[in-house]
N, C-alpha and C positions, 0 to 999 in steps of 0.2 A: 468825175467825169464818167459815167458808165459807158462802159461803149458797149454797142449794139448791133449786130448782123442776124442772120436767117439761122446761123449756125445756133447761136445764142437763147434762141425761141425757147426753149424748155423753161427757161429764168420767170416763163410768164404764169404759168399756172400758180395758184396757192400752194398745189402741191409740193412743186420742186421748192420753195422756199420755206413752208415748215416743215418739210423733209431735214432740212438745212437746220430748221432751230431746233431740230428734236435731238439729231447729232449735237448742238451744240451742249442741249441739256441736259442729255449722258453724258457727254465729256465732263462736262461740268460735275457731275453727281458719281460719276464711274470712277473719277481722277483720283478721289480722296479714297480710295476703298484702300483698304491695310496692306503690303508687299505681298500677303502668303494668297490676295487674290484679284491680283494682277492679269493671270493670266486669261482670268475669264472675265475681269472689267473690260480688257484687252476687246476679247470676242465681242464682247455686247457693244460698245466704242466699234469696232469693225459693222457689226451689223447693222448700227444705225446709218453710218455713214454709206453703206451701200446702195442705202432708199435713195438716195438722192441722184449717185452714182450712176446707177441705171435708169433710173428717169432722165438724166440727162446724157445715157449714151445711146438708148434707147431714139429717145428725140431725133439725135445728130446722125442715127439712119438713115432717114428719111423713107424708108419702107414703114408702112402702115402695121404691118405684119411685123416687123423687126421689131418697131416700140411697141407693138400689143405683149410680145414677147419678153424685153425690158421691164415692161412694167409688171410682168406678172413675176421676174425676179425678183424687183421691188419688194413684191408682194410675200415672197418668198422670206424676204431678209427680215421681211414688217412683220410675220409670228417667229421667227430665230429670235426677235431684238423683244419683243411682246414675252417668249417661253424663257427669256432671260431674264429681264424686270421682275417680273411673277415669281422666279426660282427663289431669285435677291431676296425681295420681299416676303414667302413664307417661310425662309431660313435666317429672317430678321439681320439679314447683310445689309437693309437699307431701310428706311423707316418708311413707315406708314405717309409721310405726307410728300417724301420723294416720291413715291410708287406710280402715289393721288397722281403728280407732276405731270411725271412720265408717262401715265397712262391715260392722261386725259389729252395729249398733244399726242399720243402716239395713236389713240384713237380716231383721233378727229383727221391725223395723217392717213391711217389706213382706208379709211373712207372716201379721201378724196379719193385714193389711187384707186379704190375700188368705182367709182363713178367717172374716170377718166377713163379706165380699163370699158367701162359700159359705151361711154360717146364713141370712142373709139371703131370698135365692134359694129357700132349704127355706122359710122361712116362705114366699113370695109362694104357690111350691108346696103350703103344705099351709094356704094361706089362713088365718094365725095372723098376725096384724100390728093393733094398733089403733092406729091414728092421730085418734084424740080425744083433747082436750087432761083429760076429765072421767074421768081413771082413776077 
């Protein structure tokens, strides 16, 4: 049974679900890296998980301006993650197949984040956001 309430609304947008899928894929690939790369692999895993965490935290703040701020944090983590996976690929620490799997989902998630920010910025401009829990 899926438990739902207003504070868990961050689960609705595809971007949060794709961010979770991205974290799972990053974990799946990075957890197999050799011991000497565990620290950098762990950093990539943390950057990936930070994306969905920031989406959720921003949404739960209920203020649209804070939500957008946390989406920018998520975009920052997204940039960090892309830098990680690109560096791993260029240094032959991950295969081209795994890089493409990661990059495809990362690109999709990053573009969804950008679109969400744009739509929220429009809501700010139009003054069309209800931050009250009494919907």
